[in-house]
BAMARTOR-54722 format. One line per field, with one value per residue (C-alpha): residue number from 1; residue in three letters; x, y, z. Coordinates in nm, 3 decimals, always signed. Layout:
residues N
k [NUM, ...]
r [ala, ...]
u [X, ...]
v [Y, ...]
w [Z, ...]
//
This chain:
residues 441
k [1, 2, 3, 4, 5, 6, 7, 8, 9, 10, 11, 12, 13, 14, 15, 16, 17, 18, 19, 20, 21, 22, 23, 24, 25, 26, 27, 28, 29, 30, 31, 32, 33, 34, 35, 36, 37, 38, 39, 40, 41, 42, 43, 44, 45, 46, 47, 48, 49, 50, 51, 52, 53, 54, 55, 56, 57, 58, 59, 60, 61, 62, 63, 64, 65, 66, 67, 68, 69, 70, 71, 72, 73, 74, 75, 76, 77, 78, 79, 80, 81, 82, 83, 84, 85, 86, 87, 88, 89, 90, 91, 92, 93, 94, 95, 96, 97, 98, 99, 100, 101, 102, 103, 104, 105, 106, 107, 108, 109, 110, 111, 112, 113, 114, 115, 116, 117, 118, 119, 120, 121, 122, 123, 124, 125, 126, 127, 128, 129, 130, 131, 132, 133, 134, 135, 136, 137, 138, 139, 140, 141, 142, 143, 144, 145, 146, 147, 148, 149, 150, 151, 152, 153, 154, 155, 156, 157, 158, 159, 160, 161, 162, 163, 164, 165, 166, 167, 168, 169, 170, 171, 172, 173, 174, 175, 176, 177, 178, 179, 180, 181, 182, 183, 184, 185, 186, 187, 188, 189, 190, 191, 192, 193, 194, 195, 196, 197, 198, 199, 200, 201, 202, 203, 204, 205, 206, 207, 208, 209, 210, 211, 212, 213, 214, 215, 216, 217, 218, 219, 220, 221, 222, 223, 224, 225, 226, 227, 228, 229, 230, 231, 232, 233, 234, 235, 236, 237, 238, 239, 240, 241, 242, 243, 244, 245, 246, 247, 248, 249, 250, 251, 252, 253, 254, 255, 256, 257, 258, 259, 260, 261, 262, 263, 264, 265, 266, 267, 268, 269, 270, 271, 272, 273, 274, 275, 276, 277, 278, 279, 280, 281, 282, 283, 284, 285, 286, 287, 288, 289, 290, 291, 292, 293, 294, 295, 296, 297, 298, 299, 300, 301, 302, 303, 304, 305, 306, 307, 308, 309, 310, 311, 312, 313, 314, 315, 316, 317, 318, 319, 320, 321, 322, 323, 324, 325, 326, 327, 328, 329, 330, 331, 332, 333, 334, 335, 336, 337, 338, 339, 340, 341, 342, 343, 344, 345, 346, 347, 348, 349, 350, 351, 352, 353, 354, 355, 356, 357, 358, 359, 360, 361, 362, 363, 364, 365, 366, 367, 368, 369, 370, 371, 372, 373, 374, 375, 376, 377, 378, 379, 380, 381, 382, 383, 384, 385, 386, 387, 388, 389, 390, 391, 392, 393, 394, 395, 396, 397, 398, 399, 400, 401, 402, 403, 404, 405, 406, 407, 408, 409, 410, 411, 412, 413, 414, 415, 416, 417, 418, 419, 420, 421, 422, 423, 424, 425, 426, 427, 428, 429, 430, 431, 432, 433, 434, 435, 436, 437, 438, 439, 440, 441]
r [met, phe, arg, phe, gly, leu, ile, ile, val, ala, ile, ile, cys, leu, gln, leu, ala, gly, leu, gln, pro, leu, arg, ala, ala, asp, thr, tyr, thr, tyr, tyr, ala, asn, asp, asp, asn, ala, pro, ile, leu, pro, arg, leu, ile, gln, asn, ile, glu, ile, ser, gly, leu, lys, lys, ser, gln, pro, arg, thr, val, leu, arg, glu, leu, pro, phe, thr, val, gly, asp, met, trp, gln, glu, ser, asp, lys, ala, thr, gly, glu, arg, arg, leu, arg, asn, thr, gly, leu, phe, ala, glu, ala, ile, ile, his, arg, pro, asn, asp, lys, gly, val, val, arg, ile, trp, val, arg, asp, arg, trp, ser, leu, phe, met, leu, pro, glu, ala, ser, arg, ser, asp, leu, gly, lys, thr, ser, ala, gly, phe, thr, met, thr, glu, his, asn, met, trp, gly, leu, asn, his, asn, phe, arg, leu, ala, ala, arg, glu, glu, thr, gly, lys, asn, phe, thr, gly, phe, lys, gly, thr, thr, phe, ser, gly, ser, tyr, leu, trp, arg, arg, ile, asn, asp, gly, pro, leu, ser, leu, ser, phe, ser, gly, asn, ser, gly, arg, lys, ile, phe, asp, thr, phe, thr, asn, gly, gln, leu, ser, ser, gln, tyr, arg, glu, gln, asn, val, gly, trp, gly, ser, gln, leu, ser, phe, ala, his, gly, pro, val, pro, gly, glu, gly, trp, ser, asn, ser, ile, gly, phe, ser, ser, ser, leu, ser, ser, phe, thr, leu, ile, ser, gly, pro, pro, ser, ser, thr, val, ile, ala, lys, his, arg, asn, ala, val, gln, ala, gly, val, ala, tyr, gln, leu, ile, asp, asp, asn, ile, thr, trp, leu, thr, gly, thr, ser, phe, asn, tyr, gly, trp, asp, ile, ala, his, lys, gly, leu, gly, ser, asn, ile, asn, val, tyr, arg, gln, thr, ser, ser, leu, ser, ser, his, ile, pro, ile, trp, asp, ser, gly, ser, thr, phe, asp, phe, arg, ile, ser, gly, gly, gly, ala, thr, gly, ser, val, glu, gln, asp, gly, leu, phe, asp, ile, gly, asn, ser, arg, gly, leu, arg, gly, tyr, leu, pro, gly, glu, leu, gln, gly, thr, tyr, tyr, val, tyr, ser, asn, leu, glu, ala, arg, ile, pro, ile, lys, pro, asn, ser, asn, phe, his, leu, val, gly, phe, thr, asp, val, gly, gln, ile, trp, asn, leu, gly, his, pro, ala, leu, gly, lys, asn, leu, ile, val, gly, met, gly, ala, gly, ala, arg, leu, thr, leu, arg, trp, leu, val, asn, gly, thr, phe, arg, thr, asp, ala, ser, tyr, gly, leu, ala, thr, ser, asn, trp, arg, tyr, tyr, phe, gly, thr, ser, gln, ala, phe]
u [+4.075, +4.077, +3.722, +3.705, +3.967, +3.772, +3.441, +3.618, +3.724, +3.393, +3.304, +3.555, +3.508, +3.078, +3.147, +3.390, +3.109, +2.822, +3.030, +2.923, +2.538, +2.584, +2.752, +2.455, +2.187, +2.308, +2.287, +1.998, +1.771, +1.341, +1.136, +0.801, +0.600, +0.707, +0.735, +1.025, +1.270, +1.483, +1.331, +1.507, +1.437, +1.135, +0.908, +0.581, +0.302, +0.023, -0.085, -0.473, -0.536, -0.803, -0.988, -1.108, -1.391, -1.419, -1.061, -1.060, -0.759, -0.576, -0.538, -0.352, -0.131, +0.004, +0.212, +0.370, +0.742, +0.699, +0.373, +0.313, +0.651, +0.927, +1.155, +1.059, +1.309, +1.359, +1.294, +0.933, +0.724, +0.866, +0.837, +0.500, +0.342, +0.488, +0.384, +0.031, +0.029, +0.140, -0.166, -0.330, -0.634, -0.571, -0.566, -0.324, -0.162, +0.042, +0.193, +0.301, +0.621, +0.509, +0.460, +0.558, +0.331, +0.448, +0.175, +0.139, -0.123, -0.193, -0.405, -0.546, -0.823, -0.957, -1.029, -1.327, -1.232, -1.603, -1.472, -1.781, -1.589, -1.796, -1.551, -1.547, -1.308, -1.282, -1.008, -0.932, -1.110, -1.441, -1.457, -1.558, -1.666, -1.820, -1.903, -1.790, -1.588, -1.714, -1.402, -1.389, -1.046, -1.083, -1.333, -1.415, -1.153, -0.891, -0.746, -0.900, -0.968, -1.290, -1.351, -1.625, -1.646, -1.893, -1.745, -1.974, -1.851, -2.051, -1.961, -1.867, -1.906, -2.125, -2.381, -2.467, -2.401, -2.138, -2.064, -2.038, -1.788, -1.772, -1.462, -1.392, -1.137, -1.062, -0.732, -0.719, -0.448, -0.221, -0.368, -0.391, -0.199, +0.077, +0.293, +0.100, -0.156, -0.404, -0.549, -0.865, -0.997, -1.232, -1.380, -1.668, -1.865, -1.798, -1.612, -1.417, -1.114, -0.863, -0.583, -0.327, -0.079, +0.249, +0.065, -0.342, -0.671, -0.695, -0.999, -1.253, -1.307, -1.573, -1.432, -1.589, -1.380, -1.397, -1.102, -0.976, -0.712, -0.549, -0.186, -0.012, +0.230, +0.473, +0.650, +1.021, +1.027, +0.869, +0.535, +0.408, +0.483, +0.837, +1.139, +1.130, +0.870, +0.803, +0.478, +0.313, +0.051, -0.168, -0.471, -0.693, -0.897, -1.091, -1.123, -1.317, -1.349, -1.593, -1.484, -1.724, -1.476, -1.184, -0.979, -0.879, -0.603, -0.382, -0.313, -0.638, -0.728, -0.982, -0.732, -0.727, -0.469, -0.341, -0.012, +0.156, +0.327, +0.612, +0.766, +0.984, +0.967, +1.137, +0.973, +1.081, +0.825, +0.695, +0.330, +0.287, -0.082, -0.019, +0.340, +0.553, +0.928, +1.143, +1.219, +1.031, +1.131, +0.920, +1.060, +0.790, +0.769, +0.450, +0.440, +0.171, +0.222, +0.058, +0.184, -0.044, -0.324, -0.274, -0.313, -0.018, +0.324, +0.443, +0.727, +0.719, +0.920, +0.858, +1.050, +1.061, +1.253, +1.122, +1.228, +1.067, +1.349, +1.258, +1.340, +1.242, +1.052, +0.714, +0.645, +0.798, +1.008, +1.162, +0.982, +1.161, +1.080, +1.274, +1.103, +1.092, +1.048, +1.042, +0.825, +0.870, +0.677, +0.348, +0.328, +0.087, -0.168, -0.137, -0.079, +0.202, +0.337, +0.127, +0.323, +0.114, -0.141, -0.123, +0.028, +0.275, +0.454, +0.212, +0.110, +0.041, -0.278, -0.357, -0.215, +0.038, +0.315, +0.285, +0.595, +0.713, +1.068, +1.020, +1.179, +1.080, +1.165, +0.930, +1.078, +0.809, +0.851, +0.587, +0.534, +0.250, +0.131, +0.200, +0.404, +0.193, -0.108, -0.346, -0.295, +0.016, +0.145, +0.381, +0.592, +0.669, +0.871, +0.879, +1.128, +1.164, +1.112, +0.944, +1.030, +0.838, +1.040, +1.307, +1.143, +1.134, +0.775, +0.726, +1.035, +1.170, +1.481, +1.339, +0.975, +0.941, +0.612, +0.634, +0.362, +0.235, -0.062, -0.161, -0.279, -0.606, -0.539, -0.884, -0.721, -1.045, -1.091, -0.889, -0.688, -0.806, -0.558, -0.731, -0.522, -0.494, -0.203, -0.165, +0.096, +0.225, +0.376, +0.705, +0.672, +0.323, +0.313, +0.007, -0.191, -0.328, -0.561, -0.542, -0.779, -0.727, -0.705, -0.377, -0.013, +0.086, +0.390]
v [-4.633, -4.264, -4.264, -4.437, -4.231, -3.915, -4.071, -4.143, -3.731, -3.645, -3.875, -3.710, -3.386, -3.424, -3.536, -3.271, -3.002, -3.152, -3.149, -2.787, -2.824, -3.088, -2.896, -2.637, -2.820, -2.940, -2.618, -2.525, -2.376, -2.409, -2.169, -2.238, -1.926, -1.573, -1.387, -1.579, -1.575, -1.239, -1.104, -0.857, -0.512, -0.446, -0.188, -0.108, -0.127, -0.080, -0.114, -0.340, -0.302, -0.561, -0.583, -0.179, -0.157, +0.182, +0.352, +0.510, +0.383, +0.680, +0.652, +0.333, +0.479, +0.793, +0.577, +0.346, +0.376, +0.317, +0.455, +0.324, +0.387, +0.329, +0.001, -0.226, -0.245, -0.509, -0.274, -0.210, -0.505, -0.435, -0.029, -0.054, -0.345, -0.080, +0.263, +0.114, -0.069, +0.228, +0.428, +0.217, +0.169, -0.162, -0.509, -0.653, -0.517, -0.713, -0.628, -0.887, -0.852, -0.735, -1.066, -1.078, -0.793, -0.539, -0.556, -0.504, -0.653, -0.530, -0.661, -0.484, -0.571, -0.220, -0.204, -0.087, +0.299, +0.453, +0.393, +0.458, +0.453, +0.511, +0.674, +0.719, +0.818, +0.825, +0.951, +0.829, +1.175, +0.999, +1.269, +1.118, +1.180, +1.015, +1.039, +0.918, +0.964, +0.937, +0.915, +0.811, +0.725, +0.719, +1.035, +1.002, +0.661, +0.973, +0.856, +1.190, +1.212, +1.335, +1.354, +1.442, +1.428, +1.490, +1.422, +1.526, +1.578, +1.368, +1.484, +1.214, +0.876, +0.912, +1.130, +1.462, +1.642, +1.937, +2.011, +1.963, +1.981, +1.919, +1.916, +1.812, +1.793, +1.723, +1.616, +1.654, +1.447, +1.528, +1.793, +1.696, +1.417, +1.614, +1.624, +1.904, +1.793, +2.027, +1.989, +2.246, +2.205, +2.362, +2.300, +2.479, +2.366, +2.362, +2.166, +2.133, +2.240, +2.142, +2.335, +2.147, +2.229, +1.995, +1.700, +1.731, +1.873, +2.261, +2.411, +2.370, +2.561, +2.556, +2.650, +2.817, +2.754, +2.825, +2.725, +2.657, +2.562, +2.512, +2.354, +2.283, +2.017, +1.955, +1.587, +1.625, +1.249, +1.034, +0.995, +1.125, +0.968, +0.856, +1.072, +1.430, +1.655, +2.020, +2.199, +2.514, +2.641, +2.864, +2.797, +3.084, +2.987, +3.204, +3.075, +3.220, +3.051, +3.041, +2.923, +2.621, +2.534, +2.560, +2.927, +3.092, +3.078, +3.339, +3.186, +3.133, +3.412, +3.455, +3.399, +3.455, +3.262, +3.315, +3.073, +2.948, +2.628, +2.502, +2.136, +1.912, +1.529, +1.233, +0.903, +0.560, +0.301, -0.028, -0.073, -0.458, -0.454, -0.578, -0.474, -0.151, -0.145, +0.159, +0.473, +0.848, +1.181, +1.480, +1.816, +2.107, +2.446, +2.699, +3.033, +3.257, +3.626, +3.959, +4.055, +3.827, +3.919, +3.737, +3.836, +3.588, +3.538, +3.190, +2.955, +2.611, +2.367, +1.939, +1.671, +1.283, +0.995, +0.627, +0.316, -0.035, -0.283, -0.664, -0.949, -1.235, -1.287, -1.365, -1.007, -0.948, -0.643, -0.433, -0.076, +0.286, +0.626, +0.906, +1.264, +1.593, +1.958, +2.318, +2.582, +2.969, +3.288, +3.310, +2.943, +2.919, +3.098, +2.878, +2.540, +2.358, +2.030, +1.729, +1.392, +1.139, +0.924, +0.669, +0.776, +0.962, +0.851, +0.573, +0.465, +0.823, +1.055, +1.403, +1.668, +1.452, +1.492, +1.866, +2.109, +2.365, +2.116, +1.702, +1.422, +1.055, +0.744, +0.460, +0.107, -0.206, -0.549, -0.659, -1.045, -1.221, -1.516, -1.674, -1.623, -1.328, -1.314, -1.071, -1.057, -0.920, -0.914, -0.630, -0.555, -0.184, +0.056, +0.418, +0.641, +1.032, +1.367, +1.701, +2.022, +2.318, +2.651, +2.367, +2.146, +1.790, +1.640, +1.450, +1.559, +1.266, +1.258, +1.012, +0.913, +0.525, +0.339, -0.011, -0.243, -0.511, -0.489, -0.644, -0.538, -0.683, -0.585, -0.630, -0.618, -0.578, -0.238, +0.120, +0.175, -0.156, -0.196, -0.207, -0.157, -0.274, -0.109, -0.182, +0.052, +0.078, +0.414, +0.359, +0.721, +0.695, +0.334, +0.315, +0.112, +0.318, +0.123, +0.262, +0.134, +0.270, +0.286, +0.213, +0.166, +0.358, +0.505]
w [-4.433, -4.439, -4.466, -4.077, -3.961, -4.087, -3.915, -3.562, -3.576, -3.603, -3.320, -3.082, -3.211, -3.082, -2.797, -2.726, -2.853, -2.629, -2.291, -2.218, -2.300, -2.085, -1.767, -1.856, -1.769, -1.497, -1.331, -1.426, -1.177, -1.196, -1.038, -0.861, -0.995, -1.238, -0.889, -0.774, -1.106, -1.172, -1.526, -1.730, -1.721, -1.894, -1.978, -1.833, -2.053, -1.848, -1.457, -1.398, -1.027, -0.869, -0.533, -0.442, -0.296, -0.198, -0.253, -0.596, -0.851, -0.797, -0.436, -0.538, -0.861, -0.660, -0.397, -0.670, -0.714, -1.059, -1.376, -1.719, -1.956, -1.701, -1.682, -1.463, -1.135, -0.873, -0.578, -0.700, -0.577, -0.200, -0.261, -0.393, -0.095, +0.173, +0.039, +0.002, +0.371, +0.533, +0.394, +0.646, +0.423, +0.262, +0.464, +0.213, -0.097, -0.357, -0.659, -0.922, -1.167, -1.559, -1.743, -2.095, -2.221, -2.006, -1.743, -1.414, -1.155, -0.835, -0.582, -0.230, +0.005, +0.118, +0.500, +0.675, +0.717, +0.920, +1.305, +1.562, +1.901, +2.227, +2.529, +2.865, +3.116, +3.565, +3.745, +4.110, +4.204, +4.075, +3.758, +3.517, +3.149, +2.850, +2.481, +2.131, +1.819, +1.480, +1.219, +0.841, +0.719, +0.379, +0.270, -0.132, -0.145, -0.159, +0.224, +0.361, +0.726, +0.860, +1.209, +1.424, +1.824, +2.147, +2.499, +2.835, +3.148, +3.368, +3.721, +3.983, +3.933, +3.575, +3.836, +3.660, +3.314, +3.364, +3.027, +2.652, +2.401, +2.073, +1.802, +1.452, +1.211, +0.800, +0.632, +0.303, +0.232, -0.107, -0.292, -0.642, -0.535, -0.491, -0.202, +0.034, +0.280, +0.472, +0.760, +0.906, +1.261, +1.555, +1.857, +2.065, +2.413, +2.813, +3.014, +3.356, +3.429, +3.710, +3.853, +4.052, +4.365, +4.390, +4.209, +4.405, +4.331, +4.437, +4.241, +3.948, +3.713, +3.410, +3.094, +2.772, +2.469, +2.137, +1.894, +1.532, +1.332, +1.051, +0.910, +0.559, +0.540, +0.232, +0.183, +0.017, +0.056, -0.292, -0.090, +0.217, +0.561, +0.355, +0.457, +0.533, +0.561, +0.689, +0.827, +0.923, +1.065, +1.253, +1.545, +1.717, +2.061, +2.324, +2.657, +3.003, +3.327, +3.607, +3.913, +4.052, +4.396, +4.549, +4.614, +4.297, +4.070, +3.960, +3.661, +3.539, +3.316, +3.003, +2.747, +2.350, +2.166, +1.896, +1.744, +1.478, +1.438, +1.270, +1.276, +1.070, +1.052, +0.925, +0.878, +0.765, +0.817, +0.767, +0.855, +0.902, +1.009, +1.351, +1.391, +1.293, +1.168, +1.126, +1.256, +1.307, +1.446, +1.457, +1.598, +1.651, +1.809, +1.884, +1.981, +2.094, +2.090, +2.149, +1.772, +1.631, +1.891, +2.210, +2.576, +2.671, +2.515, +2.529, +2.327, +2.320, +2.143, +2.124, +2.006, +2.004, +1.834, +1.803, +1.661, +1.586, +1.569, +1.483, +1.690, +1.486, +1.160, +1.344, +1.400, +1.751, +1.792, +2.030, +2.034, +2.212, +2.219, +2.395, +2.394, +2.520, +2.518, +2.680, +2.716, +2.801, +2.889, +3.054, +3.050, +3.352, +3.234, +2.870, +3.027, +3.196, +3.016, +3.192, +3.088, +3.325, +3.066, +2.845, +2.537, +2.772, +3.098, +3.189, +3.593, +3.711, +3.680, +3.442, +3.690, +3.897, +3.669, +3.524, +3.458, +3.198, +3.074, +3.031, +2.896, +2.925, +2.741, +2.639, +2.624, +2.482, +2.357, +2.173, +2.157, +1.922, +2.116, +1.806, +1.480, +1.242, +1.508, +1.555, +1.940, +2.107, +2.473, +2.556, +2.837, +2.930, +3.110, +3.110, +3.263, +3.296, +3.499, +3.428, +3.612, +3.711, +3.845, +3.846, +4.097, +3.994, +3.987, +4.334, +4.427, +4.332, +4.121, +3.840, +3.775, +3.661, +3.555, +3.450, +3.374, +3.120, +2.825, +2.560, +2.165, +1.967, +1.589, +1.377, +1.018, +0.863, +1.024, +0.928, +1.272, +1.432, +1.710, +2.043, +2.310, +2.755, +2.964, +3.347, +3.509, +3.801, +3.937, +4.127, +4.263, +4.366, +4.493, +4.247, +3.990, +3.696, +3.406, +3.020, +2.700, +2.403, +2.044, +1.803, +1.997, +2.247, +2.001]
//
């Protein structure tokens, strides 16, 4: 009897002990793959990169928020993929969490980086130009940028040759994989220089120009293009003018312009190839002074703030930018600000909106024709004003341009967004049409 009682007690104890494991099993979660499952902190033993065709491995490694010997953080995957996309070099970038041996595997797909683009333009005056630009966005596989361009002034309706200009630039990104970047640029040739009075063409000159410039930038954030940065530069140019038509202008003089530039910028952008999210800010100044060897004194300041706000997960965004600038000194001899163009206040011709102080805003809605499509439709409104000697452009209190356009992105091509816009200028009651590459801002 006693033995039977012990058996009963043992069975009851086993039943009670078995309740907890059963409950734990009831709450077990199954994960489809390792990337979805949370993992304990793990030491990164090695990093393996696959898919590279042109970029060097160091171009990938220097953008990562981790290295060999670090403990893996759950934020490393999203941060690393965003930084790799933001270089503009990769159509896809996927980072896998470390496996049980501590190996992080990264797969990327290079975009085609050599860009050859023919260019042509025509104004309402019949003035035309044509040329081409060649850009290599991934020189040496290190994300250096090399650019060459040639442009011919082709007279009225492409009927003649009025002058040729050549220009080039080189951007050395991340010297020794650090926070410093260095750029050089130069230009030389002849072109047509127009002067305007109250938005109307008054005279034309042939300008002979040669110039060069250099800029050094320092990134305070973890990588260039993320967080705050500063820049400083110097430029020099020589210009001479020969009157072709119209009355001579007192503002056109032979110039020797030496200037220093400096700026501060902030950027936190997520480049999703076909659409952007995030915020960027730029402020810069340019000083040309006789103490630097110039024959004019000019002080310029410009700034802009832009934001790209997602509307839906499909890639639709609301995008806005606010820009402003001002200049003092020999501004008319140096050149007035001109904001009537495809990247400024759309719907107006160059020469119609010139002055010494300006402020304007661009508002856009960018909507894909289907979720994550390469083709976006855009509606926009540009609002602002520019003043010359205190007088507003076109005698209006406010200048408005409204229109629509389209964007087509070739994912396999660096800087592969092509843009077309049609804009109606309310102040002049005229339509303007634009074709170009990349977003307006």
